[in-house]
C-alpha positions in Angstrom: -3.4 12.7 -4.6 -6.3 14.8 -5.8 -10.0 14.3 -5.7 -10.3 13.1 -9.4 -7.7 10.3 -8.9 -8.7 6.6 -8.8 -6.6 4.0 -7.0 -5.6 1.0 -9.0 -3.4 -0.5 -6.2 -2.4 0.5 -2.7 0.4 -0.6 -0.4 -1.0 -0.1 3.1 1.7 -2.3 4.7 4.3 0.2 3.7 3.1 2.8 6.3 3.3 0.2 9.0 6.7 -1.2 8.1 8.4 2.1 7.1 8.7 5.6 8.3 7.8 7.6 5.2 10.0 10.7 5.1 8.9 12.2 1.8 6.3 11.5 -1.0 6.6 12.1 -4.7 4.7 11.2 -7.9 6.2 9.4 -10.9 5.0 8.2 -14.2 5.1 4.5 -15.3 6.1 3.0 -18.6 3.3 0.4 -19.2 2.1 -1.8 -22.0 -1.5 -1.7 -23.1 -2.6 -4.9 -21.4 -1.0 -3.7 -18.1 -3.2 -0.5 -18.2 -6.3 -2.7 -18.8 -5.5 -4.8 -15.7 -4.8 -1.7 -13.6 -8.1 -0.2 -14.6 -9.7 -3.4 -13.3 -7.9 -2.9 -10.0 -6.1 -6.3 -10.0 -2.5 -5.2 -9.4 -0.5 -5.8 -6.2 2.5 -3.7 -5.0 2.9 -5.1 -1.5 6.4 -6.5 -2.2 7.5 -3.9 -4.7 10.3 -1.4 -4.4 12.1 1.0 -6.7 15.6 0.0 -7.7 18.4 1.5 -9.8 19.5 -0.1 -13.1 21.9 1.8 -15.3 21.3 5.2 -13.7 17.5 4.9 -14.0 14.8 3.9 -11.5 12.6 0.9 -12.1 9.6 -0.5 -10.2 10.7 -4.0 -9.3 8.5 -6.9 -8.1 5.2 -5.2 -8.7 2.6 -7.8 -9.7 0.3 -6.8 -12.6 -1.4 -10.1 -13.7 -1.8 -11.1 -17.3 -4.9 -9.7 -19.1 -7.0 -12.6 -20.2 -8.4 -11.0 -23.3 -4.9 -10.1 -24.6 -4.0 -13.8 -25.3 -0.7 -13.8 -27.3 0.0 -10.1 -26.8 0.0 -10.1 -23.0 2.8 -9.0 -20.7 5.1 -10.6 -18.1 3.4 -10.1 -14.7 6.5 -9.2 -12.6 8.7 -7.4 -15.1 10.6 -4.3 -14.0 8.8 -1.1 -15.1 10.6 2.1 -15.8 9.7 5.1 -13.6 9.5 8.5 -15.2 11.0 11.3 -13.1 12.7 14.6 -13.7 16.5 14.2 -13.9 17.0 16.3 -10.7 14.5 14.3 -8.7 16.1 11.0 -9.9 19.6 12.2 -9.1 18.5 13.2 -5.6 16.7 9.9 -5.0 19.6 7.8 -6.2 22.0 9.8 -4.0 19.7 9.2 -1.0 19.5 5.5 -1.6 23.3 5.2 -1.9 24.2 7.4 1.1 21.6 7.2 3.8 20.4 3.6 3.6 16.8 4.5 2.7 14.6 2.7 0.2 12.0 3.9 -2.2 8.6 2.2 -1.7 5.5 2.5 -3.9 2.6 3.6 -1.8 -0.1 3.5 -4.5 -0.7 3.3 -8.2 -3.6 5.5 -9.4 -5.0 7.2 -12.5 -4.8 11.1 -12.5 -7.5 13.3 -13.9 -6.0 13.0 -17.4 -6.2 9.2 -17.2 -2.5 8.6 -16.9 -1.2 5.9 -14.6 1.0 7.4 -11.8 2.8 5.8 -8.9 3.1 7.6 -5.5 6.6 6.8 -4.2 7.7 7.2 -0.6 11.3 7.8 0.5 11.2 5.3 3.4 13.4 4.3 6.4 12.7 1.0 8.1 10.9 1.1 11.5 12.2 -0.8 14.5 9.8 -3.0 16.5 9.7 -0.4 19.3 8.7 2.3 16.8 5.8 0.0 15.6 4.7 -0.5 19.2 4.8 3.2 20.0 2.7 4.0 16.8 0.2 1.4 17.9 0.0 2.9 21.4 -0.5 6.4 19.9 -3.3 5.1 17.7 -5.0 3.3 20.6 -4.8 6.4 22.7 -6.3 8.6 20.0 -9.2 6.1 19.6 -9.8 6.0 23.4 -9.6 9.8 23.7 -12.2 10.2 20.9 -14.4 7.7 22.7 -14.1 9.6 26.0 -14.9 12.9 24.4 -18.0 11.5 22.7 -19.2 10.0 26.0 -18.9 13.4 27.8 -21.1 15.0 25.1 
């Protein structure tokens, strides 16, 4: 993500639960009321994932609540939203999902410098409990090492 981008939603839990092997950017097909809610920063993608339907990728289970001012023209909060990718990228991702037992997890939804809503996807493999413990040990050691170096001056 670049400096001009603004986060609308983040999935911090994904980096804890999954080993992110690769990141890529995709567009989203949204309705007008969904864009308004995203600009307010009210969306949640903690339980979301990308799934295949009819040879295309959709963002499933992302919660974008209804926009109060839209009244009768609002959207369904948890509807599947189509992801816009190049055909080669989509074919590669679908092949990885089918073959390797990986999943595609949204890491963040943001607005780029042109004002377009984008989703950062991660090709993820589930972490085991031991992996999570090791990552926590490494984080603690880095924190302690920095503290020791500051104390030495």
